[in-house]
N, C-alpha and C positions, 0 to 999 in steps of 0.2 A: 379665574378658576376653570373657565371653559377650555383654555389652551392646555390645561394640565390633564384633562380627561383622556381616557383611553380611546383609541380608534380600533375598529374591528375589521378583520378580514374573514370572509367566509370562503372556504375551499370545498368544492364539490368534485370528488374524484370521478372523472368521466369513465374510467374502466369499471368502477363498482356501481355507479348509479344506474339503475334500470327502472325507470318510471312505469314501464308497461308490465313489469313483473311484480309490482307491489301495489298496495292500496294507497300510496302517497301519504303515508302516515306523517311525514314531515310537515306537509301543508295543513293537514287536518288538525294537528296538535299545536300549531304555532299560535300563541296568544295575540300576536300582532295581526295575523290574518283574520282572527275571530272578531277583531274590531273593525274590519272592513278594508284594511290596507293590504296592498299586494306585496307583502314581504317575501313570500315564497310563491313562485309561479311554476306550474308544470303544465305545459300545453302539448298537444299532439305533435306540433311541429318541432318541439325541442327534444333532443335525445337525452338530456339531463335536466335536472331541476335548476332553477335560477333563484338565488337568494340575494335580496337587496341589502347591501352592507350599510346603507344610510338608515334604513328602517329597522334593521335588526337590533334587538335590545340585549342580546347576549345571554338569553336564559338557558340555552343549551338543551332545550327539550327536543328539538329536531335531531340533534346529535345522538341522543339516547333512543329515539323512536325509529331511526332509519334501520331497516332490517339488514342492509348491506354494508353498514358502517362506512358510508361514502361521504359523510359531512364532517367538516372540522370548523369550529368557530374559535378564532384566536384573537386575544386582546393584545394590542401593541401600544407602545408609548406614542402619544400624539405627534411628537416632534419627528418621529421616523417617517410620517406621512409625506413631509416635504422633501425627504431624501429618496423618494421612489425613483429608480432608474428605469426599470422596465417591468411590464406585466403583459402576459401573453393574451389575456382575455378576461371576461367576467368569471369570478370564482375560480381563478387559476393562480399559478405560482407568481410570486412578486419578489423582485430583487431590489434591495435598498443599497445605494452607493455603488462605487466601483473601485477596484484596485487601482493604484497609481503607479504605472510603470515609469522607470527612469532610464535614459539612454546610457549604454555602457555598463549596466548592472543587471543581474539576474533577480527577477521578482519571483518569490515562491508563494504559492497559494496553498493553504491547508484548511481542511474542513471536511465534514461528513459528506457522504454521497447524497445527491438530490438537494444540495443546499445552494446551488447556483454558480458553481465554479465554471462549468462549461458554458453557461449563458454569459458570464462575464467575459470569457475568452472570445466568444462570438462578437460581443459588442466592441471589445477593444480591437479586434481584427477588422472591424468595419463590415463584417458579414451580417450583422444584425443591428438595425437602427434603433437606438433606445427611444421608447415612446414616453418616458417619464411618467408612466402609469396611465396615460391617456390613450387607451387602445381604440376608442371610438373615433376621436379626432387627433391622430398622432401629430406631434410638432414637426416643423421642418428643421433642417440642420442649423439655420441661423438662430432659431429659438433654443436649440439644444446647446449651441456654443454660448449663448447668453446665460443659460442655466448654470453652466460650469465656469462662468466668468470668475477670474481671480484665483483659480486653482490650477494645479499642474495639468489636470485633464483638459483644460481649455487649450493649452499649447499642444498637447498630444493630439487631440481631435483635429485641431487646425492643421497640423502636419499631415495627418491621415488624409484629410480632404484636399489640401492645396498641393502637397508634394506627391500625392498619389502613392503612398507607402504600400509596399507589397508585403502581405502577411501570409505566413505558412503555418498551418496547424497540424501537428501530429495527433491523430485521433486517439481517443481513450481506448476504444475496442479495436484491437488489431485483427481479430478473428475474421472480420468482414472485408479486409483489405483486398483479398483476391477477387472480389466482385467488381472492384473499380480498377485495380492494377492487374491486368491480365498479360500473360506472356512470360518470357524469360527474365530472370532477376537482373542479369547484366544489361539486357536491352532496356528494361524499365529505368534502371539507375542511369544509364547513358543518356536517356532522353531528359533527365532532370539535372544533368551534370553541368550546371551553370558556373560553378566555382572551380571546376576542373580538379576535383580532389577525390575522384572515384577510387584511385589506387590507394591513397592514404586511408580513406575511410574503410575500404575493403579490408585493410590490415587491422586497423584499430577496432573495428566492430566484428572481426572474424567472419567476413562474408565471402572471402575469396573461394571457399570450398563449395559455396552454393550458387555461384554466379551462373552456372549452366542449368540450374533447376528452374522449374516453373513456380510462380508465386503461390499458386494454390497447393503446392506440395510441401511448403515450408511448415516447420513446427511453430509452436507459440513463441519460443525465444528467438527463432530465426526471423519470424514475422516482425517482432518488436524491433530487432536490430535493423532490419530492412527499412522499416518505416522511419526510424531515427535517421538513417543514412539518406533516405529519400528527401526528408525535410532539410537536412544539413547541406545537401548538395545544391539547393536553390540559393540564389543570390537575392536574399530578401532583406527587408528592413525590420520586420517583426517576426520573431520565431516563437511559436507556442508549442509546448510539449505537454500533453495530457497523460499523466501516469506513464512515464517512460521506462519505469523499472519492472513492470509486470512481466513475468515469465523469465526474467534474467537472473543468473546466479550472481554471487557477490562480486566476483572479478569483473563480469560483464557490466554490472551496474556502475562500478567506478569508472570503467572505460567509457561507457555511454555518458556519464556525467562529465568526463573530461572533454568529450566531443562537443557536448552542449555548451560548456563554458568557452570552448575555442571559437564559438560563433560571435562572441562579444566584440563589438567595435564601438568607437566613441559615439556613433550616431544610431546604433541599432538597439532594439529592445529584445530581451529574452524573458519569457514568462513560462514558469513550470508549475504544473499541478502534480503533487506527489503525496502519497500516503505513507511511504517508508521514511520515517523521520530522520534516519541516518543519512539517506541519500538527499533529502531536502536540506539538511544541515550542510552537507558537502557542497551542494549546488548553489545555494542562494546567497545573495548579498543582503537582502532584506525580505521581510515576510508580511503578508496580509492574511489575517485569519477570517474565516467565514463562519457565522453561527446563525441559528434560527431553527426552523422546524422543517425537516426534509419534505419536499413536495408541496410545502405551503408558502414559506417565505425564507429569504436569506438576507443577512446583513454583513457587509464588508467592513472590517475595522480599518483604522488608520495604519500606515506602514510602521513596522517595528523592526528592530535589529533581529538577526537570526536567533540569538540566544533568547531574547525577550519574547519574540513571537512564538517560538515552540513552547516555551514555558507557559505562556498565556493559554495556548491551546490545550496543553496537558492539564493545567489547573482549572480550566473552565471559567475563568474570571478575567474580565477586561478592566484593568485599573483606571485607564483614562476615561472610561464611561461609567465606572462604578457599577458594573453590570455582571451578574453571574448567569451564564448561559447553559451551564450543566450542573446538576445537583452534586456530583462527586467528581473528583479529579481522576485522571487516568494514571495508573501506576504500573510501572514495568518492574516486576520482581524476578530475579534470577531463581530458577527452580532450586529448591533445597531438598535433597534426599536425606532423610534422617538416617542415623547410624543403625545399621541392621543388628538386631539382637538375635539370640538363639531361637526365640519364638517365631520371628519373622522368617528366618531361614527355613523353618519347618513348614510354615503355612504357605509360603510362596512356592508355586510350581516353577521350577527352573528348566529351561530348555537349552540344550547345547547343539551347535552345528559344527561340522568339521571344516578344516581348511580345504579349499577346493578351487578349481580353475574352470573357466568356461571360455571357449573361443567361438566367436560368431563373425565369420568373414575375416576381415583384417583386425577386428577388435578382440583383445584378450583381457579378461578380468581374473584377478587372483584375489581370493577371499581368505582372510586369516581366520583361524578358529575363534569362536566366541560363544557367549551365552547371554540369555536375557530371561526376565521373569515376568510373571503376571503383574498387572497394575503398573506397568512401566511404559514410558514413552521414549523411544529411541529416535533421535533426530539424525538423519543422514545428511552430512555436509559434503559438498563437492560441486565441481563445475557441471554444467550440462554435458551429457555424453560420457560420463565416467562410470556408468554401469549400475546406478542405483536401482533402476527398475529391473534390470537383469538379475541383480542380487535377490530382490524380493520374489521374482518369478521362480528362481531356483529354490527358495525356501517353500514356495507354494507347491512345488513339484511340477510346475508347468514347463520348466526347462531342466534337463539333466546335465549335471556337471561332466566335463570331459575327464577330470581326474580328481579323486578324493584322497587326501593325505590322512593316514592313520585309520586303522580298522576298528578302533574301540568306540568311535563316535559315528553314528549314522545320521542321515538327514531325516529329522522328524517330519511327519506329514501334517500340514496345517490347512485349514480353510481360510481363504483370504477374501476380505472385502476391500475393494480398490476404488479410490476416487482419483480419476486421471487429472493430469495437469490442464489439458485443453478440453473444455466442455462445449460440445456442439449439440444444441437441442434439436431433436427431430420428432419428439413425441407430440402428436397432434391432438392434444386435449388439455385439461386443466391440471394444476398441481395436485389437487385432491385425488383425481383419478390415477395419476401417476403413482402417488404414495400408496394408494389402495392396491394397486397391482403389484408393486415392487416390495413393499414392507407392510403388508396388511395388518399383521399382528402388532408390530412395533409402534407404529405411529399413533395408536390409540392407547398404548400402555401408559398408566399414570407416571411411572418412573421415567420413561422415555420422554413423555410430554414435558415434565418438569425439568429434566436434565438437558434436553436438546431442542424440542419444538418451541417452547416459550422463549428461551433466551435468543434463539435465532429468528424469532418473529415469523415463523413459517405460517402461522394462522392467517396473517395478513395477505398471504400469497395464494391461499387455497383455491380461490375461484378465478385466478389469473391463468391465461393460456401460457403453457410452458415456452412456446416459441417466441412469446412477446416479452419474456423476462429480461431485465438488464443483466449485465455481467455480475454485479454483486449479488443480485437476487438468485441468479443461477448457481452461484457459488454456495450460497446458504442451503439451497434445496439439494444440491449434490452432496454436501456434507451430511445433511440429515439422512439422505438415502444410503450413504456409505455406512454411517453409524447404526442405522436401523437394520442392516442385514446381519443375521447371526454369523459370527466368524471367530476364529482363534486370533488372527492378526488383522489389524486394520492398517492398510497402506494409504496414507493421505498425501497426495502430491500437490505441494504448494497451496495450502488452504487460504493463504492471505491474498491471492490474486483477485483484484477488483474490489477488495474490501477496504473500507476506510479505517483510520486508526482506531476508532472506537469499536467497530465491528471486529477488528483483528483481536482486540483484547477479549471480547465476548466469545469469539470462536475458539481462542486458546483455552478459556475457562471451560467451555463446553467439552472440548476434547479431553482435557485433564479430568474433569468430573466424571464423564462417561467411562473412561478407561479405568478409573479408580473404582467406580461402583460396579462395573461389569466384570472386573478382575480379568481383563484381557490385555493384550499388548498392542501398542501402536508404533508403526514405523512412519515417521513424518519426514518428507522432503520439504525443506523450507529455506528460502534465500533471504528473507527479511531477518537481519541479524538480531534485532530486538526480540522478535517473535520466537526465533530459534532458541535463544537463551531462556526465554520465558517458559517454553514447553519442555525442554530437554531434561530427562533424568540421566540418560546415557547418550553418548555421541559416537557415531561411526564416521570416520573421515575417508573420503574417496580421493586418492591422489594419483598422479600420473599424467599421461598425455591423453586428452579426451579423444574417444573414438579409435584409439590405437592400443595403448597398453596402460591399464590402471590397476590399482590395488585398493582393497577395502580393509581397513584396520579392524581390530577387535573392538567391541563396544568398550568405551572408556569414560572416565568421569567428565563432567562438563568442563571443568577448568583445563584439564589436560587435552581434551579433544578440541576445544576452541583455540587453544594456543597452537596446536598442530595445524589446524585449519588455517589460521591467520598466517602462519609461517609459510604454508604451501601456496595460499591464494594471493597474498598481498605482497610477497617479497619483490615481485617485478614492478610494483607501483611506487616503490620508495625512492624519494629523491635524496641523494647524498649532498649535504651542504658543504660549501667551501669553508675555509677557516674564518672568512669574514662574515659568515652567516647567510650568504646568498646561495640559492640552489644552482646546481650545475644544469646545463641545458640537456644533458643526456640522462637517461634513467638507468640505474644500476640495480642489480639484485643484491641480496645479502648472502654472505658466505658462511655465517656462523649463527644461524637461527637456533640450533640446538643449544648452543651456549647461552644465547639470549634467553631461551625458555627456562633453562635450569638455574641460571643466576637471577632471573627476574620472573618469578612465578606469577607475578601479579599483572601480567600484560592484559589479561581479560578484565581485571578490575579497572585498569586504566581505560580500556576501550569502553567498558560499560559506563563509567563515569562520564566519558566523552559523549556517549549517546544519550544518556538520561539527563544531562544538565543543559541540553539544548544550546549548543554553540560554544560551550567551554571546551578548549583543547587541553588535554592533560599532557603536560610536557615536563621534561627535566631541563631546567635552565642552569647553565654554569654560573656560579656566583663569583668565583675567582678563577681565571683561566690558568694562573701560574701554579696554584696548588692543586687544582682539579677537584676542589670540594663541590659537591652537588647537593641539590635540595629539590624535593618534589614540590610542585606548585601547580596551581590552576592558572593557565595563561588565557586571558579572556580575548585576546586579539586573534588567535589562530584557531579556526574551527574546521580546517580541512584535514582529513586523515593522513594524507601523504606528508603534509607539513609537520603534523604531530609526530609521526614516526621518524621523520628525518631529524627533527630536533632531538628525539629520543636517541637515535643512533649517533648523532653528532656529540651529544653530551657524554655518551659512553666512550667514544673514541678519544676524548680528552684525557681519560684515565686509563687508556689501554684496554677498555672493555671490562672494567672492574664491576660494573653493574650498580645496583642501587645501594644506598646506605641502608643499614639494617632497619632503621625506623622510618624510612622514606614512605612506605605505603601507609603506615599508620597516620603519619602527618597528612598525607594526601587525602585519605578517606575522611579524617576528622575535619580537614579544612574545607572539604566539598560541601559539608552541611551548613557551613556558616555563610 
């Protein structure tokens, strides 16, 4: 029975614990200390309290008594204790197990922020020596290899040590890259050009236009592509990419994914940490999930197939361990706008803006006439540099259009609250003081607290220094600041950046609930395909040549807008298959997307099923080549988007572009649930 008992870990947050500013209530109230044992020690030499996990009885009194909420006492299964891989120190984060990389395959890691993904990357890269939980007397490498004896990790670490494998890590936060990589973009990449692919990667990652610029002058998306190119140019044995899709639009994400997969060699390892599940599905050959309590402990699961791994993460249940790590599953629902009745039309305030153009230097933007209403979220879809911010600045009156078409519609004046894409903290104080100065009335209002502050967990960050916040924490604070400012229109630029999958769902619900209750309008720029479909009531598509000549469509329905966006953004990524089913070596565009959309109105349904079934590719497979009969089916073997669409186009070509059978979508949707 002793082996079945729980083991405890005590976590003391060094940022929150301030023994010199409290009466040390944790120590005074501890029943074990009252018996004369040193369960909790607070000395003048220590900056934080120390809690003995061996003596702790798990009563939880110290957790409740601490005025700074700095203590966590967590019960874990006893058998996890022997699987400890690394611990940073007493009462600090603890990582159990490690992901298992395989040569010639891409390993995807998925889990919440603060769960140990970056720690696992450092260990696998050989930059952090695992101490197996013994931070006082850490083991040597021979003992570590003995610990992993009989597993794939033994061979991996043996290769890392004996073959002196070279590891390259693309960091999670690209905003600070300019501090380490200084100078001209072209010069920095030339220094790393070990594989002699600087010209090819410059084209693939669209970096040729910024080669002469300094690294510190790059935007968020340009920094991300620069960091991916910098890692890919090295001739390494282990490539690690920590959140490679942040700041990138949909087309750039797929391009970056293709570059990452091109690094695969029979003897090389590629490991990717990603929160955009569509990109993770596209990239990975197999997946390890991480669960636990952020900042306290993390556990790595066994490797799963892509489909099974994503579904396990979404469901919050690991069947191989019979363990539920989340109380509820994550669900992605496409926004449903109810049919408007006469009463709704009267109560909603409708705003119209005219067709107009704006020229800035060599860039020209043409905006089609449109309208939007209160309590509505308009998602703006398009590549970076297509004029989304320019459009909203014109609505705000900050930019004057060069030409307005039609005299019956004027440009209404709006107050705008803006959350920028790139967040650079310069405020030299705490989050509480920042909120008090910027949104004094809002952040204490009961409605705002329940709608925004509590779901985003802002209360936990109140006493933290703004400059010390992580990327995800900064994103949550910036979102609260944006929504707390009184405005007519809220422009939110990429709210998913640096947020994990769970936080993205929470942020989406916060935005929808706030806009509905406040009866305001939100314009959201979002490149995460799942989050965009989750948020959108209406869609504006920006098409054309980025930074040269672009057009903004009128707001349209989610289905129509998504189909148009897919046709514009993904047509160049489609591989046309030969008659024998093998892909051609060159990439071709499509010539008849409009016909594809009109004949097959369910392209969004297909893509949505592909994204939410974690690894299922939705394809049309020919059942009889001679008669051209087609049937919709879920094809479990293909989970890459380019393969899915190429099968889609190939099957259409067999019947001369006749499209789906009438009942194909119904069959597909019904079969997806079984």
